[in-house]
Every structure is written in C-alpha cells, then in structure tokens.
C-alpha positions in Angstrom: 28.4 58.6 -30.1 25.7 57.1 -27.6 22.4 58.3 -27.4 19.8 57.7 -24.7 16.4 57.7 -26.8 13.9 57.6 -23.9 14.5 59.2 -20.4 12.9 61.6 -18.0 15.4 64.2 -17.5 12.6 66.4 -16.0 12.1 63.9 -12.9 15.5 64.5 -11.8 16.0 67.0 -8.8 19.3 68.2 -10.5 19.2 67.5 -14.3 22.3 69.4 -14.9 24.5 67.0 -12.9 22.7 64.0 -14.4 23.5 65.4 -18.0 26.9 66.0 -17.0 27.5 62.6 -15.9 26.1 61.3 -19.0 28.1 63.2 -21.1 31.3 62.1 -19.4 30.3 58.5 -20.1 30.0 59.2 -23.8 26.1 59.8 -24.0 25.8 62.9 -26.3 22.2 63.1 -26.7 19.5 62.4 -24.4 15.3 62.4 -25.6 13.7 63.5 -22.5 10.1 62.5 -22.8 7.4 64.2 -21.3 4.2 62.6 -19.3 2.0 65.9 -18.6 1.7 69.5 -18.5 4.5 70.2 -16.0 6.9 67.6 -17.5 6.3 69.2 -21.0 7.2 72.7 -19.7 10.3 71.6 -17.9 11.5 69.7 -20.8 11.1 72.6 -23.2 13.2 74.5 -20.7 15.7 71.9 -20.4 16.3 71.2 -24.4 16.5 75.2 -24.7 19.4 75.2 -22.0 21.3 72.1 -22.9 22.5 71.2 -26.4 22.4 67.4 -25.5 18.9 67.4 -24.8 16.3 66.6 -27.2 12.4 67.3 -26.1 9.6 65.0 -26.6 6.2 66.2 -25.9 3.2 64.1 -25.1 0.3 63.0 -22.7 1.3 59.7 -21.1 -1.4 57.1 -21.1 -1.5 56.5 -17.2 -1.4 60.2 -16.3 -4.4 60.8 -18.6 -6.4 58.3 -16.5 -6.0 60.3 -13.5 -6.8 63.6 -15.1 -10.3 65.4 -15.8 -11.2 65.4 -19.5 -10.7 69.1 -19.9 -7.4 69.0 -18.1 -6.3 66.3 -20.6 -7.3 68.5 -23.6 -5.5 71.2 -22.0 -2.3 69.1 -22.4 -3.0 68.5 -25.8 -3.6 72.1 -26.6 -0.4 72.8 -24.9 1.5 70.2 -27.3 0.1 71.5 -30.3 0.9 75.3 -29.5 4.6 74.1 -28.7 5.4 71.8 -31.5 8.2 73.9 -32.7 10.1 72.8 -29.6 9.4 69.2 -30.0 12.0 66.7 -31.5 9.3 63.9 -31.2 6.1 63.1 -29.6 6.5 61.0 -26.4 5.8 59.3 -24.4 2.3 58.4 -25.6 0.6 55.2 -26.5 -1.6 52.6 -24.5 -1.3 51.1 -21.0 -3.9 48.3 -20.5 -2.4 47.4 -16.8 -3.9 50.7 -15.6 -6.9 51.0 -17.8 -8.8 48.5 -16.2 -12.1 48.5 -18.1 -13.1 49.4 -21.8 -14.1 53.1 -21.2 -10.9 53.8 -19.6 -9.1 52.0 -22.7 -11.5 53.7 -25.2 -10.3 57.1 -23.6 -6.5 56.1 -23.9 -7.1 55.1 -27.6 -8.5 58.4 -28.4 -6.0 60.4 -26.9 -3.3 58.0 -28.5 -4.9 58.6 -31.9 -5.1 62.3 -31.6 -1.3 62.3 -30.7 -0.3 60.2 -33.4 -2.1 62.3 -35.8 -0.3 65.6 -34.4 2.9 63.7 -35.0 2.0 62.9 -38.7 0.8 66.4 -39.2 4.2 67.8 -38.3 6.6 65.2 -39.5 7.7 64.2 -36.1 8.6 60.6 -34.9 6.5 59.0 -32.2 7.8 57.6 -28.8 5.3 54.7 -27.9 4.3 53.2 -24.7 2.5 49.9 -24.8 2.3 47.9 -21.7 0.1 45.1 -22.1 -1.3 46.7 -25.1 1.5 46.0 -27.8 -0.9 44.4 -30.5 -3.5 47.5 -30.1 -0.7 50.0 -30.2 0.6 48.6 -33.4 -2.6 48.3 -35.0 -3.3 51.7 -34.4 0.0 53.2 -35.7 -0.5 50.7 -38.8 -4.0 52.1 -39.4 -2.9 55.8 -39.3 0.1 55.2 -41.4 2.6 55.8 -38.9 6.3 55.1 -40.3 8.8 56.7 -37.8 8.1 55.0 -34.5 10.0 54.0 -31.6 8.5 51.1 -29.4 9.9 52.1 -26.0 11.0 49.1 -23.7 9.3 46.4 -26.1 11.5 43.7 -24.8 9.3 41.3 -23.1 7.2 40.1 -25.9 9.2 38.6 -29.0 5.9 38.2 -31.2 5.3 42.1 -30.4 8.9 42.8 -31.3 8.8 40.9 -34.5 5.5 42.5 -35.5 6.9 45.9 -34.9 10.1 45.1 -36.8 8.0 44.1 -39.8 6.3 47.6 -39.7 9.9 49.2 -40.0 9.8 50.4 -36.4 12.7 50.8 -33.8 12.6 49.2 -30.5 14.5 50.7 -27.6 16.6 48.4 -25.1 17.0 49.4 -21.8 18.7 48.5 -18.3 15.8 45.5 -17.8 18.0 43.5 -20.4 21.1 43.5 -17.9 19.4 41.2 -15.3 16.1 39.9 -17.1 17.2 36.8 -19.1 13.9 36.7 -21.0 14.0 40.3 -22.2 17.8 39.6 -23.1 16.6 36.8 -25.5 14.2 38.9 -27.3 16.7 41.4 -28.0 18.9 38.8 -29.7 16.1 38.4 -32.1 15.8 42.1 -33.0 17.8 43.1 -36.0 20.7 45.6 -35.0 19.3 48.0 -37.5 16.1 48.2 -35.5 17.5 48.8 -32.2 17.9 51.9 -30.2 19.3 52.5 -26.6 17.5 53.9 -23.7 17.3 54.0 -19.7 13.8 55.3 -19.1 15.8 57.0 -16.2 15.2 57.6 -13.5 13.2 54.3 -13.3 14.9 51.9 -10.8 16.7 48.8 -11.6 18.0 46.3 -8.9 16.7 49.0 -6.4 18.7 51.7 -7.8 17.6 54.7 -9.9 18.9 54.6 -13.3 20.4 57.6 -15.3 21.3 58.3 -19.1 24.9 57.1 -18.2 23.6 53.6 -17.8 23.3 53.5 -21.7 27.0 52.5 -21.8 26.3 49.4 -20.1 23.2 48.7 -22.2 25.2 49.1 -25.3 27.8 46.6 -23.8 25.0 44.1 -23.0 23.5 44.2 -26.5 27.1 43.5 -27.9 27.6 40.7 -25.9 24.0 39.1 -26.8 24.9 39.5 -30.5 28.4 38.7 -30.4 29.4 42.2 -31.7 32.2 44.6 -30.5 31.0 47.7 -28.3 32.1 50.0 -31.0 29.9 48.2 -33.7 26.7 48.5 -31.4 27.4 52.2 -30.5 28.0 53.1 -34.2 24.9 51.3 -35.4 22.6 52.7 -32.6 23.8 56.1 -33.4 23.2 55.7 -37.2 19.6 54.4 -36.0 19.0 57.2 -33.9 19.8 59.8 -36.6 17.5 58.1 -39.2 14.6 58.1 -36.5 15.1 61.7 -35.3 16.9 63.1 -38.4 19.6 64.4 -36.5 
C-alpha cells in the first residue's frame, strides 16, 4: 500500500474527488496536515468522514507570524481540546525564510516547543516543517527528547538529512525529487528504512497543482534512485509509515 504522509486535503475545493483519485492510484492512506484553526476544523471533519484520511493537528510557523498572539494561543487551545481526533501533530516547526528577525524566530520557537511537548504528552508523532531552520529544529527536537518525528521535505540539505537519520527520524520525499537533481541526490543518501513518501499537495510542481495520487510517481523515482523495484519501495515505505504512525 502507498501512503501520502504529508498533504493538505483541506486546501482542495473538492477533497472527496481528490481522495477518490488517490485511492484509484493505490494510495490507501493520506495524512492531512493542518496550518491554522480553520484547517484543523476541516481536517477533523475529513478524517471523520473518509477512512483513508488521518488528521494532523498543528499551527504552522508561517501562519503563526500573521496572527495576533491571542489568536495563536486560541489555536493551541483548540489543538489541545481536540487531541482525540489527532493521529499526529503537524504541520509544526520553524521557517526562517519568513521569520526575518530574532523576535519572530523566538515566537516560532516558543510555539514549536509547546507543540512538541503536546505531542510527547499524548504519545503522538510530529510532522516538522524546517525551511532554512533544519539545524535549529533538530536541536529543539533532540533537547526535548522527541523520538517519533517526520522531517517534511528535508531533501535539499544532505547534512541535515544525515543528522535527522542519526536521531532515528523519518524523512519524507515528495514530487520535488522528480525534477530537482540536487534533491534526488540527497534521497540517494537516505537509508530506505528512514524514508516516507509525500506530496505536500496541492503545492505546485512544474506549474501544476499536485495531489496525493502523485505519490505513485514519487515511489517509482525513489526506486530508480536506489536501484530497487517499485514493489520493494512501496512495501518498505508502508512499513515505515506504520512504525511512525502506529497503524
């Protein structure tokens, strides 16, 4: 079975159609990540309605920067109150591309730390966004003792990928590896037992919005990079998914 470990089904106008297309392509499970209060509400609904959807609840580090502190705290309160609906905590982390100064980065770190602690208190895995902040994210995760972690889209930095693997974390590979040789080379260096598949749908690649069915192409690409049959990559990444999310 294939699993999309990181997508945003709440961002599609017709999630039902997207889910159907994915299932037809052999994608049996999709983890729909949240970014703010509205997306948390929608993902809870989608997970309750569709057996293939798993709900990840969290406050995204970029969304956080455009909120008043009281509103951000309200998102965290909602997350805590709805923990029974969560299969994981995500999409959380740091984004130093948009956090332009020390104050903004400190705010991101405080909210990231709080959400890591929520995950640990409730025995849930983390799905981590770490754009331009890989080293700091890994430092915080290691300091807090996080063990069940998926580093989302961490394929552009070989050193960070190696550091994540050394901590026992998983790394998700997405459609970027289809057309970006640098990212593809990083994937070649990641042990198969640490790889999950993702799309980050509906993020655009090559000017076209992605959807969870694209996981099939990502799986084939990983196999090509590692000299493995498609079926071997499918089986290994599904096994990895079950280990992380305790399916």
